[in-house]
C-alpha positions in Angstrom: 50.4 -28.0 -14.8 47.9 -30.6 -15.0 46.2 -33.3 -16.7 42.3 -32.6 -17.8 40.5 -34.9 -20.3 39.9 -33.3 -23.5 36.9 -34.3 -25.5 38.4 -32.9 -28.8 41.3 -35.2 -28.5 39.4 -38.2 -26.9 42.4 -38.6 -24.1 43.9 -37.0 -21.1 46.2 -34.0 -22.3 48.4 -31.8 -20.2 47.3 -28.0 -20.4 49.2 -24.9 -19.6 47.0 -22.6 -17.6 47.8 -19.9 -19.9 47.0 -21.9 -23.0 43.5 -20.3 -24.3 43.6 -22.1 -27.5 42.5 -25.4 -26.0 39.7 -23.3 -24.5 38.7 -22.1 -27.7 38.6 -25.4 -29.1 36.7 -26.7 -26.2 33.9 -23.9 -26.6 33.6 -24.6 -30.4 33.3 -28.3 -29.8 30.6 -27.4 -27.3 28.6 -25.5 -30.0 28.7 -27.9 -32.7 28.3 -31.1 -31.0 25.2 -32.5 -29.1 26.1 -33.1 -25.5 24.3 -33.9 -22.5 26.3 -33.1 -19.4 25.3 -33.3 -15.7 26.0 -30.1 -13.8 24.8 -30.7 -10.4 20.9 -31.4 -11.0 20.7 -29.5 -14.3 20.9 -31.5 -17.4 22.2 -29.1 -20.4 21.6 -30.0 -23.8 24.4 -28.5 -26.1 21.8 -27.8 -29.1 19.2 -25.9 -26.9 20.9 -24.5 -23.7 20.9 -20.4 -23.8 23.6 -18.2 -23.4 23.3 -18.3 -19.6 23.6 -21.8 -19.4 26.7 -21.9 -21.8 28.4 -19.3 -20.0 27.8 -21.1 -16.6 29.2 -24.2 -18.2 32.2 -22.3 -19.4 32.9 -21.0 -15.9 33.0 -24.6 -14.7 35.2 -25.9 -17.4 37.3 -22.4 -17.1 37.5 -23.4 -13.3 38.3 -26.7 -14.0 41.3 -26.0 -16.2 42.3 -23.1 -14.0 42.0 -20.5 -16.9 41.2 -17.6 -15.0 40.7 -14.9 -17.6 38.1 -17.1 -18.9 36.3 -17.5 -15.5 36.7 -13.7 -15.0 35.0 -13.2 -18.6 32.1 -15.5 -17.7 31.4 -14.2 -14.4 31.4 -10.5 -15.4 28.7 -11.5 -18.0 26.8 -13.6 -15.3 26.9 -10.6 -12.9 25.4 -8.1 -15.6 22.3 -10.3 -16.4 19.3 -10.9 -14.7 18.7 -14.2 -13.0 15.7 -16.4 -12.8 15.4 -18.3 -9.4 16.7 -21.5 -11.0 19.7 -19.8 -12.4 20.3 -18.3 -9.2 20.3 -22.1 -7.5 22.8 -22.9 -9.9 25.1 -20.2 -9.1 25.0 -20.9 -5.5 26.1 -24.4 -6.3 28.9 -23.2 -8.8 30.2 -21.0 -5.6 30.0 -23.8 -3.2 32.2 -26.0 -5.7 34.6 -23.7 -6.5 36.7 -21.0 -4.9 37.1 -17.9 -6.8 39.6 -14.8 -6.0 37.8 -11.8 -4.2 38.4 -9.4 -7.2 36.5 -11.8 -9.5 33.8 -12.9 -7.3 32.9 -9.7 -5.3 30.2 -8.5 -7.3 28.6 -11.8 -7.9 28.5 -12.6 -4.1 27.0 -9.0 -3.5 23.8 -10.2 -5.3 23.9 -13.8 -4.1 24.4 -12.9 -0.2 22.5 -10.4 1.8 24.3 -8.9 4.5 21.2 -7.8 6.6 20.8 -8.8 9.9 17.6 -10.7 11.4 16.8 -7.8 13.3 16.9 -5.7 10.2 14.6 -8.1 8.5 12.1 -8.1 11.3 11.9 -4.5 11.0 11.5 -4.5 7.4 8.6 -6.6 7.8 6.9 -4.5 10.5 7.4 -1.6 8.2 6.0 -3.5 5.1 2.8 -4.4 6.9 2.4 -1.0 8.9 2.7 0.8 5.2 -0.1 -1.7 3.7 -2.5 -0.7 6.6 -2.0 3.1 5.8 -2.1 2.7 2.1 -4.9 5.0 0.8 -5.0 3.3 -2.9 -7.4 0.4 -2.9 -6.0 -1.6 -5.8 -2.4 -1.0 -4.7 -3.0 -2.0 -1.0 -4.6 -5.3 -2.1 -1.6 -6.2 -4.5 0.4 -5.2 -1.7 -1.3 -7.4 0.7 -0.9 -10.6 -1.9 2.6 -9.7 -2.2 3.5 -9.4 1.3 1.5 -12.3 2.5 3.2 -14.5 -0.2 6.5 -13.6 1.3 5.8 -14.0 5.1 3.7 -17.0 4.9 5.3 -20.4 6.0 3.5 -22.0 2.9 5.5 -19.5 0.8 8.0 -20.9 -1.8 10.6 -18.5 0.1 10.1 -20.5 3.4 13.3 -21.6 3.7 14.9 -18.2 3.5 12.3 -16.4 5.9 13.4 -15.1 9.3 11.1 -15.2 12.3 8.8 -12.4 12.3 8.4 -10.5 15.5 4.8 -11.2 17.1 4.9 -8.0 19.2 5.3 -5.9 16.2 2.4 -7.5 14.5 0.4 -7.0 17.5 1.0 -3.2 17.8 0.0 -3.0 14.4 -3.3 -5.0 15.1 -3.7 -2.8 18.2 -3.3 0.5 16.0 -6.0 -1.1 13.5 -8.5 -1.8 16.2 -8.1 1.7 17.7 -9.0 3.3 14.2 -11.9 1.0 14.0 -13.3 1.8 17.3 -13.2 5.5 16.4 -14.8 4.9 13.2 -17.6 3.0 14.8 -17.7 5.8 17.3 -18.3 8.0 14.2 -21.1 5.4 13.0 -22.8 5.9 16.2 -22.7 9.9 16.3 -20.3 9.5 19.3 -17.6 11.8 17.5 -18.7 15.4 16.9 -18.2 16.4 13.2 -15.9 19.5 14.1 -13.5 16.6 15.6 -13.2 15.0 12.3 -10.5 16.0 9.8 -11.3 16.8 6.2 -9.2 13.7 4.7 -11.7 11.5 7.1 -14.7 13.3 5.9 -14.1 13.1 2.2 -14.6 9.2 2.3 -17.5 7.3 2.9 -17.5 5.8 6.4 -18.6 2.3 5.4 -15.5 2.2 3.1 -13.2 3.5 5.9 -14.6 0.7 8.0 -14.2 -2.0 5.6 -10.5 -1.0 4.8 -9.9 -1.4 8.7 -11.3 -4.7 8.6 -9.5 -6.0 5.5 -6.1 -4.9 7.5 -7.1 -6.6 10.7 -8.0 -9.5 8.6 -4.8 -9.5 6.5 -2.6 -9.2 9.8 -4.9 -12.4 11.3 -4.0 -14.5 8.4 -0.4 -14.0 8.5 -0.7 -14.9 12.5 -2.8 -17.8 11.8 -0.4 -19.1 9.1 2.4 -18.7 11.8 0.5 -20.2 14.5 0.7 -16.9 16.7 -2.9 -16.1 16.6 -3.9 -17.6 20.2 -3.4 -14.0 21.7 -5.5 -12.2 18.7 -8.6 -14.5 20.5 -8.1 -12.6 23.8 -7.5 -9.3 22.0 -10.8 -9.6 20.1 -12.9 -10.9 23.1 -11.8 -8.0 24.9 -13.0 -5.4 22.7 -16.3 -4.6 25.1 -16.7 -1.2 23.4 -16.9 -2.5 20.0 -19.3 -4.9 21.3 -21.5 -1.9 22.9 -21.0 0.2 19.3 -22.0 -3.2 17.4 -25.5 -2.6 19.2 -26.0 0.9 18.3 -24.9 0.8 14.7 -26.6 0.2 11.6 -26.7 -3.3 10.2 -25.1 -2.5 6.9 -21.9 -1.3 9.1 -22.1 -3.4 12.1 -21.5 -6.7 9.9 -18.1 -5.8 9.0 -17.1 -6.6 12.8 -18.6 -10.2 12.3 -16.1 -10.6 9.2 -13.4 -10.8 11.7 -15.2 -13.0 14.1 -15.8 -15.4 11.1 -11.8 -15.7 10.3 -11.5 -16.9 13.9 -14.4 -19.5 13.7 -13.3 -20.9 10.7 -9.6 -21.2 11.9 -11.1 -23.1 15.2 -13.5 -25.0 13.4 -10.8 -26.3 10.9 -8.3 -27.1 13.6 -5.9 -24.1 12.4 -6.4 -22.4 15.6 -5.8 -24.0 19.0 -7.0 -22.3 22.0 -7.6 -23.3 25.7 -11.3 -23.6 26.8 -11.5 -20.3 28.6 -10.6 -18.7 25.4 -13.0 -20.5 23.1 -15.8 -19.9 25.7 -15.1 -16.4 25.7 -15.1 -15.7 22.1 -18.5 -17.4 21.6 -20.2 -15.5 24.8 -18.9 -12.4 23.2 -19.6 -12.6 19.3 -21.7 -15.4 18.9 -24.6 -13.3 19.4 -23.7 -10.6 17.0 -22.8 -13.1 14.2 -26.4 -14.4 14.6 -27.3 -10.9 13.9 -25.1 -10.1 10.8 -25.4 -13.4 9.0 -27.6 -11.9 6.7 -25.5 -9.3 5.7 -22.6 -11.5 5.5 -24.4 -13.5 3.0 -25.3 -10.3 0.7 -21.8 -8.9 1.1 -19.5 -11.7 1.5 -16.1 -10.1 0.2 -14.6 -13.6 -0.2 -16.2 -15.4 2.7 -16.9 -18.8 2.2 -20.5 -19.1 4.0 -20.6 -22.9 4.0 -17.4 -23.2 5.5 -18.5 -20.7 8.2 -21.5 -22.4 9.2 -19.8 -25.6 9.4 -17.0 -24.2 11.7 -19.3 -22.3 13.9 -21.1 -25.6 14.7 -17.6 -27.2 15.1 -16.3 -24.7 17.3 -19.6 -24.9 19.5 -19.1 -28.4 20.0 -15.7 -27.8 21.5 -17.4 -26.2 24.6 -18.6 -28.1 27.8 -22.1 -29.5 27.2 -23.6 -27.1 29.6 -22.3 -24.1 27.5 -23.5 -25.6 24.2 -27.0 -25.8 25.5 -27.2 -22.3 26.2 -25.7 -21.3 22.7 -27.7 -23.8 20.8 -31.1 -22.4 22.5 -30.1 -18.9 21.5 -29.3 -20.2 17.9 -32.6 -22.2 18.0 -34.8 -19.4 18.8 -33.0 -17.0 16.2 -33.2 -19.5 13.2 -37.0 -20.2 14.0 -37.5 -16.6 13.7 -35.3 -15.5 10.9 -34.6 -18.7 8.8 -32.0 -18.3 6.0 -31.0 -15.1 7.5 -29.4 -17.0 10.1 -26.9 -19.9 10.0 -27.8 -23.2 9.6 -26.5 -25.2 12.8 -28.8 -28.2 12.4 -26.0 -30.7 12.0 -24.0 -29.4 15.0 -27.3 -29.4 16.8 -28.2 -33.2 16.2 -24.5 -33.8 17.4 -25.0 -32.0 20.6 -28.4 -33.6 21.0 -27.1 -37.1 21.0 -24.1 -36.4 23.2 -26.4 -34.8 25.9 -29.4 -36.9 26.0 -28.8 -40.3 24.0 -25.2 -41.0 25.0 -25.2 -39.3 28.5 -27.1 -42.3 30.0 -24.3 -44.6 28.6 -21.8 -42.4 30.0 -23.2 -42.4 33.4 -23.6 -46.4 33.3 -19.7 -46.6 32.4 -18.6 -44.3 35.1 -21.0 -46.0 37.7 -19.3 -49.5 37.0 
C-alpha cells in the first residue's frame, strides 16, 4: 500500500497495487484532458503525443504506483516497435530512474546495451574500412565511405559512444592500398608484363583502378586526420621513393592522381589540422612539391572535389613553415615553373611576398635586435 497523487480525485489517495481501476481511470484522464507533464527534459502535450510517448508515460505511472501488469504491458509494446534516437534516450533515462525485474526488462535491455567489448568494436572498424577499400561497386563504395566516415570521425553525432580506433589497423590498410597503387603505376609504365596481370585486372581501365586506390587512401587519411593520427602517414608518403620514380615515367593523365594525396596533406598542414616536426614537413615538400607543380594543371581539370584555392593557399602557408634557406630553394623552383606555365602552376604570389619581406626587409631589423 502507498499514497499517490490522483489527478482525477484532486487529492492523495491510498491505492492497492493490484487495483487496475484507478490506472484505467488515470489513462482515460490523460486522453481527455490537456496535460503538460515534464518527463526529464521532454514536455508532452496530452492532445498531441503519439502512442510511443503515451506508452512511455504510462510506464512511468505504472512504475510509480507499482502496477506490475501495466509496466509489463507497456514495456512489451515499447520493445516491439522501432525507436528514434530521441525515444531511445528517453528509455535510457527511464531505466536509470526505475528498477524493473529481469523477466520484464531483459528484452528491452538487450536492445539498449551492447555486450561487445572494445576489442571487438576495433576489429569491426578495421573490417569495415578494409571491406570498403576492396569494394568493386563505385556507387556502393562511395555510399559506404560516407557512412563509415560519419561513424568514426570525432565530429560525428555518435562521438560520445565511440571507442578508440586501432591506429595500427588503419595503417595496415593504408600500406595495402599503397602496395596496390605501386603495382598499378608499374603497370602504367609497362613495368609489369601483361601475362602477369589477371583477367579481372585487365577488365577495368587502368585510370579507374588508380583513381579507386587514391580515393581509398584519401578516405583513410581523412579519418586519421580527424583522429589526429596522421603524423605517421606523412613519413609513409615521404618514403614512397619508388612511386616518385614511377611518377616521372607515367603519363600526365595518370600521375596527377598521386598529387591528390599530397594535396590533402598540404591542405591539412596549411590549415593547422596536421602538426608535424620540421624534418617531416621538409621531407614532404622536397619529395612532393615538384610533382605537385607538374600536376597542378591536371588537378584543376580533374578536381574530384578538391578545392584548388584552398590548396594554393595551403601550399604557400606550408612552405612558410620551413627554415628560410629551404623556403628560398622551393620558392625559386615555383617562380621558374610559374614563369613558364602560368595558370597551369599554383599561384603562390602571396606567400612569396611574405617570404621576401621576412628574408630581406625584416632580416636587417632582426639582426640589429640580436646584436644589441
